[in-house]
FITIDO-812282 format. One line per 2 residues: for each residue x, y, z of C-alpha. Coordinates in nm, 2 decimals. Example, Ala and Ser with C-alpha at 12.3 -4.5 7.8 and 13.67 -1.06 7.14 Angstrom:
<atoms>
1.23:-0.45:0.78  1.37:-0.11:0.71
</atoms>
This chain:
<atoms>
-9.07:-7.37:22.02  -9.02:-7.34:21.64
-9.01:-6.96:21.66  -8.73:-6.99:21.92
-8.53:-7.22:21.70  -8.57:-6.98:21.40
-8.44:-6.69:21.62  -8.14:-6.90:21.73
-8.06:-6.99:21.37  -8.09:-6.63:21.26
-7.86:-6.52:21.54  -7.60:-6.79:21.44
-7.62:-6.69:21.08  -7.57:-6.33:21.16
-7.25:-6.41:21.36  -7.11:-6.62:21.07
-7.18:-6.34:20.83  -7.04:-6.06:21.04
-6.71:-6.05:20.83  -6.91:-6.02:20.50
-7.12:-5.74:20.65  -6.80:-5.55:20.75
-6.66:-5.58:20.40  -6.98:-5.44:20.25
-6.97:-5.15:20.50  -6.62:-5.06:20.40
-6.69:-5.10:20.02  -6.46:-5.40:19.98
-6.70:-5.59:19.75  -6.44:-5.84:19.62
-6.35:-5.95:19.97  -6.72:-5.96:20.06
-6.77:-6.20:19.77  -6.48:-6.42:19.88
-6.62:-6.43:20.23  -6.96:-6.53:20.11
-6.82:-6.81:19.90  -6.61:-6.93:20.19
-6.91:-6.95:20.42  -7.12:-7.14:20.15
-6.83:-7.38:20.10  -6.78:-7.44:20.47
-7.14:-7.46:20.60  -7.33:-7.56:20.28
-7.70:-7.63:20.35  -7.67:-7.52:20.71
-7.69:-7.16:20.60  -8.01:-7.01:20.48
-8.07:-6.79:20.18  -7.91:-6.47:20.33
-7.55:-6.56:20.24  -7.66:-6.63:19.88
-7.84:-6.29:19.87  -7.52:-6.12:19.99
-7.33:-6.31:19.72  -7.57:-6.18:19.46
-7.52:-5.82:19.59  -7.14:-5.85:19.59
-7.15:-5.98:19.23  -7.38:-5.69:19.12
-7.16:-5.43:19.29  -6.86:-5.57:19.10
-7.05:-5.54:18.77  -7.08:-5.92:18.72
-7.45:-5.89:18.63  -7.51:-6.23:18.46
-7.37:-6.42:18.76  -7.57:-6.21:19.00
-7.88:-6.27:18.79  -7.84:-6.65:18.81
-7.81:-6.63:19.19  -8.11:-6.40:19.21
-8.32:-6.62:18.99  -8.25:-6.92:19.22
-8.34:-6.71:19.53  -8.66:-6.58:19.38
-8.78:-6.94:19.31  -8.73:-7.02:19.68
-8.97:-6.73:19.78  -8.76:-6.61:20.08
-8.96:-6.44:20.37  -8.69:-6.31:20.60
-8.60:-5.94:20.58  -8.23:-6.02:20.62
-8.25:-6.20:20.29  -8.49:-5.97:20.11
-8.30:-5.65:20.18  -7.97:-5.75:20.00
-8.18:-5.90:19.72  -8.36:-5.58:19.67
-8.03:-5.39:19.64  -7.90:-5.64:19.40
-8.21:-5.62:19.19  -8.17:-5.24:19.17
-7.80:-5.28:19.08  -7.88:-5.52:18.79
-8.17:-5.31:18.66  -8.45:-5.54:18.77
-8.64:-5.30:18.98  -8.98:-5.43:18.85
-8.92:-5.76:19.04  -8.89:-5.60:19.38
-9.26:-5.56:19.45  -9.36:-5.91:19.34
-9.08:-6.04:19.56  -9.22:-5.88:19.88
-9.58:-5.96:19.78  -9.49:-6.33:19.75
-9.32:-6.31:20.10  -9.63:-6.15:20.25
-9.85:-6.42:20.11  -9.63:-6.70:20.22
-9.55:-6.58:20.57  -9.74:-6.27:20.68
-9.53:-6.06:20.93  -9.52:-5.70:21.04
-9.16:-5.65:20.93  -9.21:-5.77:20.57
-9.55:-5.60:20.53  -9.38:-5.27:20.65
-9.11:-5.31:20.38  -9.38:-5.37:20.12
-9.56:-5.06:20.25  -9.25:-4.85:20.22
-9.20:-4.97:19.87  -9.55:-4.87:19.76
-9.51:-4.53:19.93  -9.18:-4.46:19.74
-9.35:-4.57:19.41  -9.65:-4.35:19.47
-9.89:-4.65:19.48  -10.14:-4.51:19.72
-10.42:-4.77:19.68  -10.17:-5.06:19.72
-10.01:-4.89:20.02  -10.35:-4.84:20.18
-10.44:-5.21:20.14  -10.11:-5.31:20.30
-10.18:-5.07:20.59  -10.52:-5.24:20.65
-10.35:-5.58:20.64  -10.10:-5.46:20.90
-10.39:-5.34:21.11  -10.55:-5.68:21.10
-10.21:-5.84:21.18  -10.12:-5.62:21.48
-10.44:-5.43:21.58  -10.24:-5.11:21.60
-10.44:-4.79:21.54  -10.14:-4.62:21.36
-10.18:-4.86:21.06  -10.55:-4.80:21.04
-10.51:-4.42:21.04  -10.23:-4.45:20.78
-10.49:-4.62:20.56  -10.73:-4.33:20.62
-10.46:-4.07:20.53  -10.38:-4.26:20.21
-10.75:-4.25:20.13  -10.76:-3.88:20.19
-10.45:-3.83:19.96  -10.62:-4.03:19.69
-10.91:-3.79:19.71  -10.68:-3.49:19.67
-10.51:-3.66:19.37  -10.85:-3.73:19.20
-10.91:-3.52:18.89  -11.28:-3.60:18.86
-11.50:-3.42:19.12  -11.73:-3.72:19.15
-11.44:-3.95:19.22  -11.30:-3.69:19.47
-11.63:-3.68:19.65  -11.65:-4.06:19.67
-11.30:-4.08:19.82  -11.38:-3.83:20.09
-11.70:-4.01:20.18  -11.51:-4.34:20.21
-11.25:-4.17:20.43  -11.53:-4.04:20.66
-11.68:-4.38:20.68  -11.34:-4.53:20.78
-11.33:-4.27:21.06  -11.67:-4.38:21.18
-11.54:-4.73:21.22  -11.26:-4.63:21.45
-11.32:-4.29:21.62  -11.02:-4.06:21.65
-10.90:-4.00:22.01  -10.55:-3.85:21.99
-10.44:-3.52:21.84  -10.29:-3.66:21.52
-10.61:-3.85:21.44  -10.83:-3.55:21.52
-10.62:-3.33:21.29  -10.65:-3.59:21.01
-11.03:-3.58:21.07  -11.02:-3.20:21.05
-10.82:-3.22:20.72  -11.08:-3.45:20.56
-11.37:-3.23:20.67  -11.19:-2.92:20.55
-11.11:-3.04:20.20  -11.45:-3.21:20.17
-11.60:-2.85:20.22  -11.77:-2.96:20.55
-11.65:-2.65:20.72  -11.87:-2.65:21.03
-11.75:-3.00:21.13  -11.39:-2.90:21.05
-11.41:-2.59:21.27  -11.55:-2.80:21.55
-11.25:-3.04:21.53  -11.01:-2.75:21.50
-11.15:-2.59:21.81  -11.08:-2.91:22.00
-10.72:-2.88:21.90  -10.70:-2.51:21.97
-10.79:-2.58:22.33  -10.48:-2.80:22.35
-10.27:-2.57:22.14  -10.17:-2.86:21.92
-10.23:-2.72:21.57  -10.04:-2.52:21.30
-10.11:-2.15:21.38  -10.25:-2.05:21.04
-10.50:-2.33:21.01  -10.79:-2.16:21.18
-10.74:-1.84:20.98  -10.73:-2.04:20.65
-11.04:-2.23:20.74  -11.23:-1.91:20.83
-11.14:-1.75:20.50  -11.26:-2.06:20.32
-11.59:-2.03:20.50  -11.59:-1.66:20.41
-11.64:-1.58:20.77  -11.46:-1.25:20.73
-11.53:-1.09:21.07  -11.40:-1.40:21.25
-11.10:-1.42:21.02  -11.02:-1.06:21.09
-11.05:-1.11:21.47  -10.82:-1.41:21.44
-10.56:-1.21:21.25  -10.58:-0.92:21.49
-10.56:-1.16:21.79  -10.24:-1.32:21.65
-10.09:-0.99:21.56  -10.15:-0.86:21.92
-10.02:-1.18:22.08  -9.70:-1.14:21.89
-9.66:-0.79:22.04  -9.71:-0.66:21.69
-9.38:-0.81:21.58  -9.51:-1.06:21.32
-9.54:-0.89:20.98  -9.72:-1.19:20.83
-10.04:-1.13:21.05  -10.04:-0.77:20.96
-10.05:-0.86:20.58  -10.32:-1.12:20.65
-10.54:-0.86:20.83  -10.52:-0.63:20.53
-10.60:-0.92:20.29  -10.92:-1.00:20.49
-11.01:-0.64:20.51  -10.99:-0.61:20.13
-11.20:-0.93:20.08  -11.46:-0.80:20.33
-11.48:-0.46:20.16  -11.35:-0.27:20.47
-11.20:0.07:20.43  -10.82:0.05:20.44
-10.81:0.35:20.67  -11.02:0.16:20.93
-10.80:-0.15:20.92  -10.49:0.06:20.94
-10.62:0.26:21.24  -10.69:-0.07:21.43
-10.34:-0.20:21.36  -10.17:0.13:21.45
-10.36:0.12:21.78  -10.23:-0.22:21.86
-9.87:-0.11:21.79  -9.91:0.21:22.00
-10.01:-0.01:22.30  -9.68:-0.21:22.28
-9.43:-0.10:22.54  -9.13:0.09:22.38
-9.29:0.04:22.04  -9.09:0.34:21.91
-8.76:0.18:22.01  -8.82:-0.16:21.86
-8.71:-0.26:21.51  -9.02:-0.48:21.42
-9.28:-0.24:21.54  -9.12:0.06:21.36
-9.10:-0.15:21.03  -9.47:-0.26:21.07
-9.57:0.10:21.13  -9.39:0.20:20.81
-9.56:-0.08:20.62  -9.90:0.05:20.73
-9.83:0.41:20.65  -9.70:0.32:20.30
-10.04:0.15:20.24  -10.20:0.48:20.34
-9.96:0.67:20.12  -9.87:0.89:20.41
-9.51:0.93:20.28  -9.42:1.23:20.50
-9.47:1.01:20.81  -9.29:0.72:20.64
-8.99:0.95:20.57  -8.98:1.07:20.93
-8.99:0.71:21.06  -8.72:0.60:20.83
-8.50:0.88:20.95  -8.57:0.78:21.31
-8.50:0.42:21.22  -8.16:0.51:21.07
-8.06:0.74:21.37  -8.16:0.47:21.62
-8.01:0.16:21.45  -7.72:0.28:21.23
-7.44:0.04:21.30  -7.65:-0.27:21.34
-7.59:-0.54:21.07  -7.95:-0.55:20.97
-8.01:-0.18:20.95  -7.87:-0.14:20.60
-8.07:-0.44:20.47  -8.40:-0.30:20.61
-8.34:0.04:20.47  -8.25:-0.10:20.12
-8.57:-0.30:20.12  -8.79:-0.01:20.24
-8.64:0.25:20.00  -8.68:0.01:19.70
-9.05:-0.01:19.77  -9.10:0.36:19.76
-9.20:0.56:19.45  -8.90:0.72:19.27
-8.97:1.08:19.38  -9.04:0.98:19.75
-8.72:0.77:19.75  -8.51:1.07:19.64
-8.67:1.28:19.92  -8.59:1.01:20.19
-8.24:0.97:20.05  -8.18:1.35:20.08
-8.31:1.35:20.44  -8.09:1.06:20.53
-7.79:1.23:20.37  -7.82:1.53:20.61
-7.78:1.31:20.92  -7.56:1.03:20.79
-7.20:0.97:20.88  -7.04:0.98:20.54
-6.78:0.71:20.61  -7.02:0.47:20.77
-7.08:0.14:20.59  -7.46:0.17:20.59
-7.45:0.52:20.43  -7.19:0.41:20.17
-7.41:0.12:20.08  -7.72:0.34:20.04
-7.52:0.60:19.84  -7.39:0.33:19.61
-7.75:0.20:19.56  -7.95:0.52:19.53
-7.70:0.81:19.51  -7.58:0.99:19.20
-7.35:0.79:18.97  -6.98:0.85:19.04
-6.69:0.85:18.80  -6.48:0.54:18.75
-6.19:0.70:18.93  -6.41:0.79:19.23
-6.54:0.44:19.25  -6.19:0.29:19.24
-6.09:0.52:19.53  -6.39:0.42:19.73
-6.32:0.05:19.67  -5.96:0.10:19.78
-6.08:0.28:20.10  -6.33:0.00:20.18
-6.06:-0.27:20.13  -5.83:-0.08:20.36
-6.10:-0.06:20.63  -6.15:-0.43:20.61
-5.77:-0.49:20.64  -5.75:-0.27:20.94
-6.01:-0.48:21.13  -5.89:-0.69:21.42
-5.80:-1.05:21.39  -6.06:-1.30:21.50
-6.02:-1.45:21.85  -6.17:-1.78:21.73
-6.19:-1.93:21.38  -6.56:-2.00:21.43
-6.64:-1.63:21.47  -6.79:-1.41:21.21
-6.58:-1.11:21.10  -6.78:-0.79:21.17
-6.58:-0.61:20.90  -6.69:-0.84:20.62
-6.95:-0.58:20.51  -6.68:-0.34:20.39
-6.53:-0.60:20.16  -6.88:-0.71:20.04
-6.96:-0.36:19.93  -6.62:-0.32:19.76
-6.68:-0.65:19.57  -7.03:-0.52:19.47
-6.87:-0.20:19.33  -6.60:-0.39:19.15
-6.85:-0.63:18.99  -7.04:-0.33:18.87
-6.73:-0.18:18.71  -6.64:-0.51:18.55
-6.99:-0.56:18.40  -7.04:-0.20:18.28
-6.69:-0.08:18.20  -6.51:-0.41:18.12
-6.26:-0.32:18.39  -6.04:-0.64:18.40
-5.79:-0.49:18.64  -6.04:-0.42:18.92
-6.18:-0.78:18.89  -5.83:-0.93:18.92
-5.76:-0.71:19.22  -6.09:-0.81:19.38
-6.01:-1.18:19.32  -5.68:-1.13:19.49
-5.83:-0.95:19.78  -6.12:-1.19:19.83
-5.88:-1.49:19.80  -5.66:-1.34:20.07
-5.97:-1.26:20.29  -6.04:-1.64:20.33
-5.78:-1.65:20.60  -5.91:-1.35:20.79
-6.28:-1.44:20.74  -6.29:-1.82:20.73
-6.67:-1.81:20.78  -6.74:-1.53:20.54
-7.00:-1.71:20.33  -7.10:-1.40:20.14
-6.74:-1.32:20.06  -6.68:-1.67:19.93
-6.99:-1.64:19.71  -6.86:-1.32:19.56
-6.52:-1.48:19.49  -6.70:-1.78:19.33
-6.90:-1.53:19.11  -6.57:-1.37:19.00
-6.44:-1.71:18.89  -6.77:-1.80:18.71
-6.77:-1.46:18.54  -6.45:-1.55:18.35
-6.51:-1.93:18.33  -6.23:-2.02:18.56
-6.37:-2.37:18.61  -6.11:-2.53:18.83
-6.09:-2.24:19.07  -6.48:-2.24:19.08
-6.49:-2.61:19.17  -6.23:-2.56:19.44
-6.43:-2.27:19.58  -6.75:-2.48:19.58
-6.57:-2.75:19.78  -6.46:-2.49:20.04
-6.82:-2.37:20.09  -6.92:-2.72:20.22
-7.27:-2.68:20.08  -7.52:-2.97:20.11
-7.74:-3.13:19.85  -8.03:-2.88:19.89
-7.79:-2.59:19.86  -7.64:-2.74:19.55
-8.00:-2.76:19.42  -8.09:-2.40:19.51
-7.74:-2.25:19.41  -7.69:-2.47:19.11
-7.78:-2.19:18.87  -7.49:-2.00:19.02
-7.20:-2.23:18.92  -7.30:-2.54:18.71
-7.33:-2.36:18.37  -6.97:-2.22:18.42
-6.82:-2.55:18.53  -6.93:-2.73:18.21
-6.84:-2.42:18.00  -6.48:-2.43:18.12
-6.42:-2.81:18.09  -6.63:-3.12:18.10
-6.35:-3.29:18.29  -6.40:-3.03:18.56
-6.78:-3.07:18.56  -6.78:-3.45:18.56
-6.70:-3.51:18.93  -6.96:-3.25:19.03
-7.23:-3.41:18.83  -7.15:-3.76:18.96
-7.16:-3.63:19.31  -7.48:-3.44:19.25
-7.66:-3.75:19.11  -7.55:-3.96:19.41
-7.66:-3.70:19.66  -8.00:-3.67:19.49
-8.05:-4.05:19.52  -7.96:-4.04:19.89
-8.18:-3.73:19.95  -8.49:-3.89:19.78
-8.43:-4.21:19.99  -8.42:-3.99:20.30
-8.74:-3.81:20.20  -8.91:-4.14:20.13
-8.81:-4.26:20.48  -8.93:-3.93:20.62
-9.27:-3.98:20.46  -9.30:-4.33:20.59
-9.21:-4.21:20.94  -9.48:-3.94:20.91
-9.73:-4.21:20.85  -9.58:-4.42:21.13
-9.59:-4.14:21.40  -9.90:-3.97:21.28
-9.75:-3.64:21.15  -10.01:-3.64:20.87
-10.00:-3.27:20.80  -9.63:-3.30:20.70
-9.68:-3.57:20.44  -9.80:-3.34:20.17
-9.51:-3.10:20.23  -9.26:-3.38:20.19
-9.42:-3.52:19.88  -9.41:-3.17:19.73
-9.04:-3.15:19.81  -8.99:-3.49:19.66
-9.16:-3.38:19.33  -8.97:-3.05:19.32
-8.64:-3.22:19.35  -8.73:-3.50:19.10
-8.83:-3.24:18.84  -8.55:-3.00:18.89
-8.34:-2.86:18.60  -8.02:-2.92:18.79
-8.09:-3.30:18.82  -8.19:-3.33:18.45
-7.88:-3.13:18.35  -7.65:-3.35:18.56
-7.80:-3.67:18.42  -7.78:-3.56:18.06
-7.43:-3.40:18.07  -7.28:-3.68:18.27
-7.41:-3.95:18.05  -7.33:-3.76:17.73
-6.97:-3.72:17.85  -6.95:-4.08:17.95
-7.09:-4.19:17.61  -6.84:-3.98:17.42
-6.55:-4.10:17.64  -6.64:-4.46:17.61
-6.68:-4.45:17.23  -6.35:-4.26:17.18
-6.14:-4.49:17.40  -5.91:-4.68:17.16
-5.65:-4.78:17.42  -5.71:-4.95:17.76
-6.02:-4.78:17.90  -6.03:-4.63:18.24
-6.19:-4.85:18.50  -6.48:-4.60:18.56
-6.55:-4.58:18.19  -6.54:-4.95:18.13
-6.78:-5.03:18.41  -7.02:-4.74:18.35
-7.33:-4.80:18.14  -7.44:-4.53:17.90
-7.79:-4.44:17.99  -8.03:-4.21:17.81
-8.22:-4.06:18.11  -8.59:-4.01:18.11
-8.66:-3.64:18.15  -9.00:-3.49:18.24
-8.97:-3.20:18.00  -9.31:-3.05:18.07
-9.24:-3.04:18.45  -8.88:-2.92:18.46
-8.84:-2.63:18.70  -8.56:-2.44:18.87
-8.54:-2.43:19.25  -8.33:-2.12:19.26
-8.24:-1.90:19.56  -8.17:-1.58:19.38
-8.13:-1.38:19.70  -7.78:-1.49:19.80
-7.63:-1.20:19.60  -7.77:-0.86:19.49
-7.94:-0.83:19.15  -7.65:-0.67:18.97
-7.47:-1.01:18.99  -7.76:-1.19:18.81
-7.68:-1.07:18.46  -7.43:-1.35:18.39
-7.67:-1.63:18.49  -7.86:-1.78:18.20
-8.24:-1.82:18.24  -8.43:-2.14:18.23
-8.58:-2.03:17.89  -8.22:-2.03:17.75
-8.09:-2.34:17.93  -8.38:-2.58:17.87
-8.37:-2.58:17.48  -7.99:-2.63:17.50
-8.04:-2.92:17.75  -8.31:-3.07:17.53
-8.07:-3.06:17.23  -7.79:-3.23:17.42
-8.03:-3.50:17.53  -8.13:-3.56:17.16
-7.76:-3.58:17.07  -7.71:-3.84:17.35
-8.01:-4.03:17.23  -7.87:-4.04:16.88
-7.52:-4.14:16.99  -7.64:-4.42:17.22
-7.91:-4.55:16.98  -7.88:-4.90:16.84
-7.83:-4.94:16.47  -8.20:-5.01:16.40
-8.32:-4.71:16.60  -8.06:-4.45:16.48
-8.27:-4.32:16.18  -8.56:-4.23:16.42
-8.32:-4.07:16.67  -8.15:-3.87:16.39
-8.49:-3.75:16.25  -8.59:-3.63:16.60
-8.26:-3.44:16.63  -8.30:-3.28:16.29
-8.64:-3.15:16.39  -8.50:-2.98:16.70
-8.20:-2.81:16.52  -8.24:-2.47:16.36
-8.15:-2.50:15.99  -7.80:-2.37:15.93
-7.79:-2.16:16.26  -7.58:-1.85:16.31
-7.39:-1.80:16.63  -7.57:-1.55:16.86
-7.39:-1.27:17.03  -7.47:-1.40:17.38
-7.35:-1.75:17.28  -7.68:-1.90:17.40
-7.69:-2.13:17.10  -7.32:-2.21:17.09
-7.37:-2.59:17.12  -7.64:-2.59:16.85
-7.42:-2.39:16.62  -7.11:-2.61:16.66
-7.30:-2.95:16.66  -7.51:-2.86:16.35
-7.26:-3.04:16.11  -7.36:-3.36:16.28
-7.67:-3.38:16.05  -7.54:-3.22:15.73
-7.46:-3.42:15.41  -7.10:-3.54:15.40
-7.02:-3.33:15.09  -7.10:-3.02:15.29
-6.93:-3.13:15.61  -6.59:-2.99:15.53
-6.73:-2.64:15.46  -6.94:-2.63:15.77
-6.66:-2.75:15.99  -6.41:-2.50:15.84
-6.66:-2.22:15.91  -6.68:-2.31:16.27
-6.31:-2.36:16.32  -6.25:-2.02:16.16
-6.47:-1.87:16.44  -6.22:-2.01:16.69
-5.90:-1.93:16.49  -6.00:-1.56:16.44
-6.09:-1.50:16.80  -5.88:-1.24:16.98
-5.81:-1.26:17.35  -5.82:-0.89:17.43
-5.98:-0.90:17.78  -6.11:-1.13:18.05
-6.46:-1.09:17.90  -6.33:-1.21:17.56
-6.14:-1.49:17.74  -6.47:-1.60:17.90
-6.64:-1.61:17.56  -6.35:-1.80:17.40
-6.36:-2.07:17.68  -6.73:-2.10:17.64
-6.70:-2.14:17.26  -6.41:-2.38:17.29
-6.58:-2.62:17.53  -6.89:-2.64:17.30
-6.67:-2.68:17.00  -6.47:-2.97:17.15
-6.79:-3.14:17.27  -6.96:-3.10:16.93
-6.66:-3.21:16.73  -6.63:-3.52:16.95
-6.99:-3.61:16.87  -6.94:-3.55:16.50
-6.62:-3.77:16.50  -6.81:-4.06:16.65
-7.07:-4.06:16.38  -6.87:-4.00:16.06
-6.84:-4.31:15.84  -6.66:-4.23:15.51
-6.29:-4.16:15.47  -6.36:-3.82:15.32
-6.56:-3.72:15.63  -6.29:-3.84:15.86
-6.03:-3.64:15.66  -6.25:-3.33:15.70
-6.26:-3.37:16.07  -5.89:-3.44:16.10
-5.81:-3.13:15.89  -6.00:-2.92:16.15
-5.81:-3.09:16.43  -5.47:-2.99:16.27
-5.58:-2.63:16.25  -5.68:-2.63:16.61
-5.35:-2.78:16.73  -5.17:-2.48:16.58
-5.39:-2.23:16.76  -5.18:-2.02:17.01
-5.31:-1.98:17.36  -5.12:-1.70:17.55
-5.27:-1.52:17.84  -4.98:-1.33:17.99
-5.10:-1.00:17.86  -5.43:-1.04:18.04
-5.29:-1.06:18.39  -5.05:-0.77:18.37
-4.77:-0.99:18.50  -4.93:-1.00:18.84
-4.78:-1.27:19.06  -5.02:-1.33:19.34
-5.14:-1.68:19.46  -5.49:-1.60:19.31
-5.36:-1.50:18.97  -5.13:-1.80:18.96
-5.42:-2.02:19.03  -5.62:-1.85:18.75
-5.34:-1.90:18.50  -5.31:-2.27:18.60
-5.68:-2.31:18.57  -5.69:-2.17:18.22
-5.38:-2.37:18.11  -5.54:-2.69:18.25
-5.86:-2.61:18.06  -5.67:-2.57:17.74
-5.47:-2.88:17.80  -5.79:-3.07:17.86
-5.94:-2.95:17.53  -5.62:-3.03:17.34
-5.61:-3.38:17.50  -5.97:-3.45:17.40
-5.90:-3.33:17.04  -5.60:-3.56:17.04
-5.82:-3.85:17.15  -6.06:-3.76:16.87
-5.77:-3.77:16.62  -5.65:-4.11:16.75
-6.00:-4.25:16.72  -6.04:-4.13:16.36
-5.70:-4.27:16.26  -5.75:-4.61:16.42
</atoms>
C-alpha cells in the first residue's frame, strides 16, 4: 500500500514539474529556476526533494554557484533515495565542481533504501571512474537484490578485467583463480557466459579448457572468427592453426586476403617452406570458379607470387589485371598499391609493359604516369592539369544531388599535380587556379569528399583560417573524424587567428565530453547485455580519446585564449568571458598520442603537417605559459621557474617556424632592462618581412599569430612603467605595418579569391584588434 502511495506521489510531482523539465530541455535555465521557485512557493512541503534538486541545477547552469551549493548541502543532509532527485543533483554537483561528492551521495542512497535503479546508477558511476572492485561489489549486491544472472556475470567480467590490469604475476594468477571459482558457483549456460568462461581460461593459459569451451561456441557459430586461430597459435598447435587458416581462406572463396597472410605467418612459425605454403594456397585459388576473372583472387595470387619473387608472373598478372579492369574506380588504387610494393627495377619493367597497352588519355594511366613515369616539365604539367579540368567540366550533370560524380577522379588528379607544383616550384598561380576550380566544383560534386579535402588542404597550405573553418563545416564531419583528421586542419586554424580557432576548440571539447559519456553508456550496456568481448575494445577507445593530442591541444589553447581575453578585458566583458572559469587542464604528457588517419590524401600532401614530435613541445610550452598566467600570487614563482626550465635560453627563430611561439614568448622571462631590446628584435622580424608569394604570406600569418599571442602574454605580466612603455613602443611600430595583398592575387576576381582576400583581411583586423586591446590594457 505504501509503495502504491509513493508511485502516486511521484506521478503527481512529475506532472507538476513538467513545465520545469520543458524549460531545461530547451536550455531556458532562468525560466526553469522561476518555475521551480513558483512550485516551491505554491506547494511547499507537499513537494519532495526533486524540485529543490532542479532548482540547484538551474542555479548552477546560471553560474550562481554559492546559491546552488547551499541548496545542494541541504539536499545532501536529507539523504535522498529517488533517482528523479539524485540525477539533477549529480549534474549540479558536476557543474559546481563537486564531482567527488557524487559517489558518496549514491552510496548513502543505497544504504538507506536499496533498490535496483539506484544501485545501477552507482554501478555506472564506478564503471565510468574505472573503479573495478567497487563496481564488482555493486554487481554482486544487485545479484542478491534481484537474483538476475546478468549481474553475477558482470561481477565475473570485472574480476577478469582486474586480472588483466594486475601488474604482478602472482596477483594476476589469484584474480583468475577467483574468477574461475565464481564460475563454479553459477555455471554458464548461455553463449555470452560461455564466451566469458573461454576468455578467462584463455588468458589464464589453461588452453585445453579454453579450446573445449570455444568448440561449444563453434558448433553454434556464435564466436568471433579469429578466436580459434589465435588460441591455436597461443597453444603453438601449428598444424591445427594452419588447417584453420586454410579452411577459412577456402570458405571465403579465396577472397579474404587476411587469412592468406595468417597462413604464411603460421608457416613461418612452424618452419615450413614458403614454396609449399604458396603451392597449397595457389591450388585453393585455382579451384575457385572464374578465379582469373575476379579482382580479389587475382590480387591474392599476385601477393603469393611476390612472396616467391616470381616477378615475371607478377608482371603478367598485373598486365592482365589492368586490361580486364581498366575503367573501374578501384583499378587505379590497386595498381598503385601493387607497384609501390615492387622493387625499383621490377616496377620500371611493369610500368613499361603497362605503357604498351594503356590508353594514354585514360584516368588510370595518367595517374600511374604521374606517380611512376618520367618527370615532366612545368609547362607540360600545366597543360595536363588544364586538360584534366576540362574533362571534369565536360562531365554530365548529376541527376540527383545525393549521387557521386564519376568524373571526380579527373579533378582529384589535377589537384594532386597542382599541389606538387606549389610545393616544389612555389607556383602560386596554379594553386589559386586550383582553389577557384575546386570551389566551383562543390556545386557539380556536392558529395565529393576527396575534392573538399583537397580544397581544405589548399586553404591550410596558405593559412586561410576562415575559409578552412567554413570548409570544415561543409564536410559535416563527426567527433571521431575531427579526432582522426585533426592533424589536417587544427594547426592552421590557430596559426591564422585564435578568434577563428576558438569556436572549433569549444565545440571539440563539448563533443569529446558527449562521446565519452556515450562510450561509458556503451560499456555499461555491454555488461548489461553480456557483450563481454566488446568491453575491452570500448575501454581502449575511451583511453585513446582521453589521451589524444587533439583533446589536450583544444583544452590548452581554449583556456589560454580565455585567460588572456579575460585579463585584457578593461571594458564591459563579453558574457561568455565573464562566465567562463580559467582552468589549467591536467594533461597526461607521457600518454599523449595522435589518432591520425593519414590515408585520406596521398603522401605528397603530408609535408605541411607538423609531426607530434614538433607539436608536443610547443603544446607543453603553451601549457606552462597558461599555468604561469593563471597562477595565484603565492604560486607564481614556482610556475615561472618551471617555465624558465622549459624555454631554450635566448632562442633563434628556426627556418620551419617550429619554435615560433617559444621565440616570441621568450621575453616573458627576461629581466626588465633587457625587455625592450628583446621585443624590438622580434618586432623587427615582423617589420622586415616581405610578402612576395603565397608561401611567404603563409609564413607571415604563422609568425603574426604567434607574435600577437606572445605579446598579449607579456603585456599581462609586466609590472613597471618602463616595461609597459617598451611593450607600447612595439605596438606603435606594428600599427604602422602595411598589409597589402593585391599583388599576390594577380587582380583575380572570382568568388574563391574574394573569399581568400576577405579571410586574410579579417585575420589582420583580428590581430590589430587584439593589439589594440593590449594597448588599452597597458594604458589603463
